[in-house]
N, C-alpha and C positions, 0 to 999 in steps of 0.2 A: 479659120477664126482669128479675128482679133480682140484682145483683152485690153481694156483701157481704164487706168486710174482716173478719178475725177479732181480733187484738188491738187493743185500744182501741175495737173497734167492736161487734161480736155478742158478744165476750166481756167480761164486767165486770173489774174490778180485782182480782178473786179467780179470773180465768180460768175462769168459769163462764158458761153461758147461760141466761138467765132463763125463767122459764115463759111469761112474757109475749112475750119473741121467739120462742120455740119455736111458741107458739100463733099469730103473726101469719105466721111462715114456714109452718106447716102449713096456715093458711088459703090462702096463696098455692098451695100444691102442690094442695090439693083443688080449686081453681079453675083449674087447668092451667097455672099460671104457672111457669115455670123459675125455680128458684133456684140460684145457683151462689156458692160459697165462692171468694174471690180473696185469697189470703194468702201470706205470705212462709214461713209454717209448714211443715213437713215433711209428706209425704203420708200418714203414718201418723195423725197429728193431724186433718188435713183429712178423710180418708177416715172416721175413727171418727165426726167429727161429722155427717158426710153422712148415714151409716149411721144414726145416731141419730134425725136428722130425716126420714129415709126418702126423701133426696134420690136420683134415679137419673140426674141429668145429669152431664156431665164435671165435674170439680172442680179448682181451680187452686191448686197449691203453690209453693213455691219462688220466689215473686214471677213466676210464668210461665213459669218454665224446666221444670216438670214438671206435666202434666196428667193426672188418672187418673180412672176410673171404678170403681164397685164395689169400693171399698176399695184394691185393689192391681193393678188392670189399667191398664196404662201406656198413653195416648192419644197423646202425645207428649212428647219430652225435648230439651233442649238443655245439654248438658255444658260445662264449663269446660275449655279446653285445658291440657295437661298443663304446658306452658312456662309460662304464667301462673300456675298454681297454685302452683307452685315458687318464682317470685318473691314472690307474696302471703305465703307461709307464711315466706319467707327476711325479708321487712321486719317480719312481725309478730313474729318471734322476736328481731329487732335492737331492736326497740321495747319489747319485752317485753309485747306486746299478748296479751290472751286472744282466742282463736279457736276456732269450732267449725267443722266442714266437713261440711255435709249432703250425701249421697249418694242415688242412686235408689232404695236399699231403705228409706229413712225414717229411716235411724241419723244422728245427729250424732256425729262424732268430736272428740276433742280431746286434747291433750297433758296440760295441767296445769290445776289449778284456777284460776279466775279470777272476778271479781264477776259478769259476764255470765252465768255458767253457773246462777247461782242464779235468774235470769230464766227461763232455758230449762227447768230442771227444775221451776219453779214452775207452768208451763204445760203439764206433761204430756209433753214431748218426750222419746223416747228417747236416752240418751247412751251412749257409750263410750269409755274411756279407752284412748290409746294410746301406744305408745313413740314411735313415729314416722309423724306424721301425713302425712309426705311419700312415704310407702311406695305403690308402684305399684299395689297392690291397692286403695287408697283414692283415690288422686286419678285413677286410670283410670275413676272412676265419679263425679266431682266434679259436684255441680250447685249449691251455693251455699255460701258462705262469710258467718258472723256475726262480726263482729269487734267488742270492746268499744273505743269510740272517741267521746269526747265533742266536741261541735261547735267547741270553742275550743282543742282540745288538738294542732292541727296536723297529725296523722296522715293525715287525709283528704287535704289539699292535697299532703303528702309523696307518698302511694301515686299519686297522680294526675299528679305531676309525674316521678315516678321508673319508672312502669310504663307504656312506650311500646308500648301495645297497643291496636288497636280492637276486640280480640275480647272484652273485658270491659266490664262497666258497674260503678261504684262509685256507690251512693246511699246516703243515711241513711235507716236504718230508723227511727229514733227520735233523740231528742236523745243518746241514750248508746251509739247503735250505727251500724255500718256494714254494708251487705249488698254482696256482690260476686257477680255471676252473668254468665253470658254476654251479650253486648250484643245477642244477637238475641232473648232473652228478655224478657218484658214482660209483666206483669198485663194490661195494655190491650191487647196484640196477642192474647194467650191468650183474653181476654173476646171479642175480635172473630171469633177462629176458632169460639168456640163460638155465637157468634150467627149465623154462616154456616151452620153445621150444622142449626141450627133455622129458618133464614129469618127472623130477628128483626131489625127495624129499629132503626136508632138511637133514634128516637121512641119505642120499646117498651121501652127500657132504662132501669131506675133503678139506680144505683151509690150505694152508701153507704160511706163510709170516714173516716179519721182522720189520714192522713199523707201525709208527701211522696210515697210510691210509689203513691198513691191518686189523684194529681194529674191524669193524663191520663185516667183512666177518668170521674172526675167532671166534667172540662170536657166530655168526649165526650157523656156521656148525655144522654138526653133531659129526664131528672131527675137531678141530681146533688145529693146531700145529705151534707154534712159533719156530723160528730158534734160535740156542743157541747165536747167537749175536744179537738178537732181542733186542728192547728197552724194559726196565724193566715193563712198563706198560702191554705190550702185551704179555709177559711171565706172569703175574698175572691172564689173563682172558683166556689164552689157556688151552686145555684139556691135551696137553703133550708138550715137549721141545724136539727138534731134535737137533743133532750136528750142528754146525756152518756152514755157506756157504762154507767155504775152506775144509770141512770134510763129503762132500757129503751127507748134511743133509736132502735134499730132497728125496734122493734114500733110506736112512734110514726110512724115515717117511712112505714112500710108501710101502716099503718092510715090514716093521714093523706092521702098521696100517691098510694097504689094504690087504696085501697078507699074514700077520701074518708068515713071513719069518725070523725072527730075534727073 
């Protein structure tokens, strides 16, 4: 089985999947190998890409909080409790932080425009502006927050010190953003569940990623691949380093370490 992250990994800097990457994944599929997208992106994006590449296995969205199959069939989901949702929204408003809240129908809700929205819209996510993101109809189906927060602006530490809850997890999605989801949700655990469904061993797993939330999967996999554009901490624990996401790193990794063609 091959588990592949999206942003910074399968997708290039223009949020496109190269023909080379698609060809490598098609080769996996044709040879009976399972290919699983493991991403923080919403299910609409993950589902569309899976359909484009004719993947019939469950796919991981929202960093493992939601697993889907056949575009809109929910395999399982783990929501953020309402109390914690309200706290997160309160602190973001106090700091003037831009945030989006992803729900289980694939939409990303926001209250006001902010720099992070440009990243979201550039990758094709569906967004919807609302007057009050803390309304019951939204937070009762909350899966993941995406928040604009730079590494040294202090907001990550502030959230972790003020939200005294073991039911949420705050992680860095990139140097410019934070992700918040239920602490029971994890891309790594979602991958493990899918492996169990198909009786796939650790040695039979290749994982490819680029960021902090790929750490556990890369470390666990029989073959862990960090992209050339990965954060340095990930490169240190990976088995191999592939070319970056603008140079078909996924195709290289599959062709070299699965099919030994390079």
